[in-house]
BAFI-3210 file (N, C-alpha, C; in Angstrom, 3 decimals, decimal comma, padded with zeros to 6 digits):
// residues 117
n [1|2|3|4|5|6|7|8|9|10|11|12|13|14|15|16|17|18|19|20|21|22|23|24|25|26|27|28|29|30|31|32|33|34|35|36|37|38|39|40|41|42|43|44|45|46|47|48|49|50|51|52|53|54|55|56|57|58|59|60|61|62|63|64|65|66|67|68|69|70|71|72|73|74|75|76|77|78|79|80|81|82|83|84|85|86|87|88|89|90|91|92|93|94|95|96|97|98|99|100|101|102|103|104|105|106|107|108|109|110|111|112|113|114|115|116|117]
n.u [003,744|003,455|005,419|004,843|006,494|006,795|007,494|005,854|003,283|002,826|002,865|-000,012|-003,510|-005,668|-008,207|-007,122|-004,963|-006,295|-007,720|-005,844|-004,946|-007,187|-007,802|-005,515|-005,489|-007,812|-007,619|-005,736|-003,434|-000,753|-000,188|002,296|003,243|005,133|004,863|002,062|-001,086|-003,291|-005,408|-008,178|-007,717|-007,740|-009,911|-011,404|-010,808|-011,689|-014,547|-014,799|-014,339|-015,853|-018,325|-017,463|-017,525|-017,950|-019,531|-018,267|-015,979|-014,497|-013,525|-012,625|-010,457|-007,030|-005,579|-002,830|-000,737|002,627|002,934|002,591|004,682|005,790|007,561|009,650|011,192|011,680|011,540|010,219|007,826|007,120|006,456|004,041|004,623|003,988|005,277|005,739|004,045|003,044|003,656|005,196|002,827|000,869|-000,980|-003,503|-005,578|-008,443|-008,960|-006,439|-004,561|-003,216|-002,280|-000,218|001,412|001,806|004,303|006,358|008,558|008,057|005,730|004,226|003,379|001,321|000,462|-001,559|-002,072|-005,007|-007,293|-006,672|-006,318]
n.v [-005,917|-008,851|-012,000|-015,335|-018,811|-021,456|-023,444|-023,497|-023,085|-025,510|-027,058|-026,664|-026,872|-026,206|-025,124|-023,831|-022,243|-020,161|-019,019|-018,167|-016,322|-014,566|-013,556|-011,894|-010,263|-008,709|-007,299|-005,363|-006,394|-006,625|-009,904|-012,041|-014,618|-017,246|-019,410|-019,959|-020,217|-023,138|-023,449|-024,502|-023,938|-020,819|-020,002|-020,540|-018,888|-016,898|-017,265|-017,130|-014,605|-012,738|-013,523|-012,525|-009,812|-006,366|-003,450|-000,881|-002,061|-004,434|-004,680|-006,120|-008,276|-008,070|-009,703|-011,209|-012,877|-014,745|-015,559|-018,783|-021,458|-023,127|-024,802|-027,748|-030,920|-032,858|-035,453|-035,704|-034,716|-036,746|-038,536|-037,888|-036,569|-033,531|-030,481|-028,634|-025,964|-023,723|-020,274|-017,307|-015,539|-012,371|-010,697|-008,777|-005,822|-004,397|-001,913|-000,697|-001,697|-002,053|-003,471|-002,249|-002,997|-005,845|-008,596|-010,916|-011,329|-009,649|-008,160|-005,143|-003,010|-000,612|000,574|002,138|003,777|004,596|006,830|007,214|005,775]
n.w [024,360|023,984|023,434|022,065|022,700|020,187|021,554|024,061|022,977|021,526|023,952|024,230|023,933|021,587|022,419|024,795|023,705|022,006|024,044|025,653|024,105|023,468|025,870|026,448|024,337|024,762|026,885|026,289|024,560|022,317|020,454|019,348|017,847|017,310|016,518|013,928|014,101|013,359|010,684|011,493|013,824|013,909|012,569|014,887|016,543|015,450|015,191|017,964|018,978|017,880|019,418|021,647|021,454|022,371|022,267|023,684|025,234|023,512|020,768|018,954|017,046|015,216|012,627|011,661|009,487|008,525|004,903|003,867|003,467|001,089|000,555|000,671|000,849|-002,220|-002,083|000,573|-000,516|-002,378|-000,751|000,703|002,823|005,298|005,552|008,932|008,152|009,304|010,452|011,954|013,645|014,182|016,291|017,799|019,192|017,537|017,418|017,637|016,451|013,062|009,708|007,584|005,405|004,003|003,137|001,786|003,093|005,321|007,579|007,915|010,535|012,263|015,259|017,671|020,409|021,967|020,084|017,349|015,406]
ca.u [003,565|003,984|005,577|004,862|007,329|006,519|007,353|004,681|002,158|002,729|002,340|-001,351|-004,777|-006,165|-008,872|-006,167|-004,296|-007,124|-008,042|-004,812|-004,718|-008,378|-007,575|-004,270|-006,006|-008,907|-006,941|-004,979|-002,019|-000,543|000,297|003,174|003,077|006,505|004,066|000,922|-002,163|-003,765|-006,814|-008,947|-007,664|-007,657|-011,423|-012,240|-010,147|-012,391|-015,819|-015,096|-013,731|-017,136|-019,128|-017,144|-017,192|-018,674|-019,050|-017,517|-015,098|-013,893|-013,886|-012,245|-008,883|-006,450|-004,649|-001,767|000,513|003,411|002,543|002,451|005,914|005,565|009,066|009,721|011,996|011,159|010,880|008,976|006,328|006,377|006,139|002,744|004,570|003,970|005,905|004,610|003,928|002,368|004,349|004,795|001,624|000,654|-002,736|-003,898|-007,088|-008,559|-008,710|-004,665|-003,474|-003,513|-001,668|000,089|001,630|002,470|005,020|006,832|009,559|007,922|004,431|004,318|002,033|000,827|000,347|-001,671|-002,818|-005,984|-008,301|-005,947|-005,518]
ca.v [-007,014|-010,689|-013,260|-016,693|-019,087|-022,704|-024,636|-023,255|-022,976|-027,066|-027,459|-026,088|-027,466|-025,827|-024,231|-023,238|-020,984|-019,207|-018,552|-017,486|-014,829|-013,658|-013,021|-011,103|-008,937|-007,850|-006,325|-004,395|-006,588|-007,538|-011,109|-012,315|-016,129|-017,846|-020,331|-019,617|-021,329|-023,736|-022,836|-024,490|-022,437|-019,391|-020,057|-020,806|-017,835|-015,571|-017,082|-016,772|-013,267|-012,485|-013,610|-011,554|-008,277|-005,313|-002,001|000,091|-002,906|-005,117|-004,176|-007,153|-008,460|-007,803|-010,795|-011,268|-014,547|-014,663|-016,696|-020,364|-021,890|-024,322|-025,628|-029,147|-031,515|-034,245|-037,176|-035,671|-034,288|-038,098|-039,627|-037,188|-035,721|-031,908|-029,892|-027,676|-024,448|-022,472|-019,055|-016,626|-014,260|-011,058|-010,721|-007,567|-005,262|-004,017|-000,592|-000,457|-002,654|-002,181|-003,548|-001,618|-003,707|-007,430|-008,957|-012,448|-011,545|-008,867|-007,426|-003,862|-002,845|000,564|000,536|003,007|003,599|005,639|006,494|007,643|004,437]
ca.w [023,574|024,161|022,195|022,637|021,717|019,614|022,543|024,533|021,943|021,188|024,981|024,537|023,314|020,739|023,041|025,366|022,860|021,726|025,132|026,290|023,055|023,341|026,915|026,470|023,313|025,387|028,029|025,043|024,386|021,015|021,046|018,453|017,880|017,085|015,262|013,718|014,463|012,525|009,778|012,284|015,288|013,630|012,443|016,045|017,358|014,960|016,199|019,757|018,905|017,329|020,568|023,030|020,982|023,470|021,382|023,959|025,753|022,939|019,072|017,972|017,038|013,936|012,659|010,106|009,466|007,359|004,084|004,200|002,723|000,475|000,522|000,944|-000,198|-003,331|-001,110|001,219|-001,158|-003,192|000,523|001,303|004,077|005,086|006,864|009,561|007,399|010,107|010,664|012,925|013,559|015,022|016,788|018,851|019,745|016,394|017,502|017,907|015,409|011,495|008,991|006,816|004,325|003,925|001,798|001,701|004,045|006,229|008,263|008,569|011,243|012,774|016,419|018,436|021,922|021,984|018,776|016,361|013,921]
c.u [003,700|004,046|005,894|005,361|006,361|006,192|006,378|003,658|001,963|002,645|000,746|-002,372|-005,077|-007,110|-007,918|-005,580|-005,142|-007,698|-007,556|-004,820|-005,774|-008,207|-006,551|-004,638|-006,746|-008,565|-005,831|-003,699|-002,148|000,346|001,514|003,734|004,240|005,886|002,763|000,044|-002,848|-004,642|-007,942|-008,919|-007,529|-009,094|-012,318|-011,765|-011,482|-014,062|-015,749|-014,955|-015,242|-018,333|-018,701|-017,064|-018,236|-018,160|-017,997|-016,127|-013,828|-014,374|-013,299|-010,980|-008,552|-005,654|-003,970|-000,879|001,200|002,569|003,004|004,060|005,485|006,416|009,143|010,703|011,320|010,711|010,050|007,669|005,832|005,755|004,446|003,130|004,452|004,653|005,165|005,088|003,363|003,633|003,985|003,945|001,607|-000,877|-002,847|-005,259|-006,999|-008,500|-007,193|-003,952|-003,585|-002,270|-001,730|000,525|002,181|002,815|005,604|007,846|009,133|006,347|004,704|002,839|002,027|000,169|-000,423|-002,607|-003,813|-006,941|-007,701|-005,685|-006,563]
c.v [-008,273|-011,619|-014,548|-017,795|-020,642|-023,528|-024,627|-023,203|-024,962|-027,455|-027,191|-027,001|-026,133|-024,265|-023,203|-021,841|-020,183|-018,815|-017,298|-016,244|-013,898|-012,812|-011,640|-009,417|-007,677|-006,944|-005,304|-004,802|-007,227|-008,942|-011,380|-013,888|-016,977|-018,881|-020,162|-020,694|-021,862|-023,240|-023,333|-023,795|-021,409|-019,280|-020,100|-019,710|-016,506|-015,610|-016,599|-015,619|-012,399|-012,802|-013,073|-009,713|-007,081|-003,971|-000,555|-000,594|-003,379|-004,913|-005,507|-007,381|-008,283|-008,942|-011,018|-012,252|-014,060|-015,704|-018,061|-020,285|-022,942|-024,842|-027,087|-030,042|-032,638|-034,870|-036,907|-035,334|-035,522|-038,961|-039,158|-036,704|-033,951|-031,420|-028,954|-026,341|-023,416|-021,589|-018,204|-015,576|-013,457|-010,800|-009,412|-007,055|-004,540|-002,708|-000,164|-000,926|-002,604|-002,568|-003,067|-002,194|-004,892|-007,872|-010,175|-012,661|-010,445|-008,323|-006,088|-003,256|-001,589|000,342|001,900|002,921|004,619|005,415|007,077|007,037|005,052]
c.w [024,199|023,415|022,940|021,972|021,204|020,745|023,767|024,067|021,909|022,698|025,614|023,756|022,552|021,517|024,083|024,753|022,686|022,902|026,148|025,139|023,429|025,118|027,008|025,515|023,890|026,059|026,809|024,928|023,210|021,286|019,628|018,698|017,071|015,862|015,179|014,258|013,541|011,624|010,871|013,642|015,453|013,397|013,856|017,058|016,693|015,506|017,225|019,930|018,846|018,194|021,571|022,304|021,754|022,846|022,150|025,050|024,697|021,703|018,300|017,715|015,395|013,792|011,465|010,746|008,489|006,206|004,070|002,991|002,236|-000,071|001,246|000,636|-001,081|-002,757|-000,244|000,561|-001,904|-001,866|000,861|002,703|003,849|006,143|007,677|009,215|008,077|010,553|011,481|012,606|014,690|015,430|017,682|018,442|017,880|016,277|017,877|016,882|013,996|010,900|008,299|005,464|004,769|002,626|002,576|003,137|005,485|006,710|008,579|009,196|011,884|014,247|017,011|019,513|021,853|020,689|017,429|014,950|012,688]
res [x|x|x|x|x|x|x|x|x|x|x|x|x|x|x|x|x|x|x|x|x|x|x|x|x|x|x|x|x|x|x|x|x|x|x|x|x|x|x|x|x|x|x|x|x|x|x|x|x|x|x|x|x|x|x|x|x|x|x|x|x|x|x|x|x|x|x|x|x|x|x|x|x|x|x|x|x|x|x|x|x|x|x|x|x|x|x|x|x|x|x|x|x|x|x|x|x|x|x|x|x|x|x|x|x|x|x|x|x|x|x|x|x|x|x|x|x]
***
C-alpha cells in the first residue's frame, strides 16, 4: 500500500498524478491519496484506465473517496470562496480491492491477493 501526501500531490501536474496512480495500481499496489483528485482528474484517470485494460494483465481500478465536505464559513459562502473539498481517496486494482461499506466517516474495503474476491 502506498500513501501519497497532499504536499506531493500538490507539487504534481494532473497528468503526472494520473500516471503515478496507474503505474502503481497496474503492479498491484493500493494507493491512498491524502487529498482526493478533482472531478476532471478522476474522469481522466477512468478514461486512461479504460484504454489500458488487458484481460489477463490489468482488470481496471476500484476507486472510493470520502464524501465531499460542504462545510465553509458563512463569510466564505457570501464571497463565493470555496474550500478545497477533495478528501482522502483509496484506489486499487479492481481484482484485489472491493468496497464493502462507505459511510460519512469510514470506507471499509476487502483486499484480496489472488482470485477470492
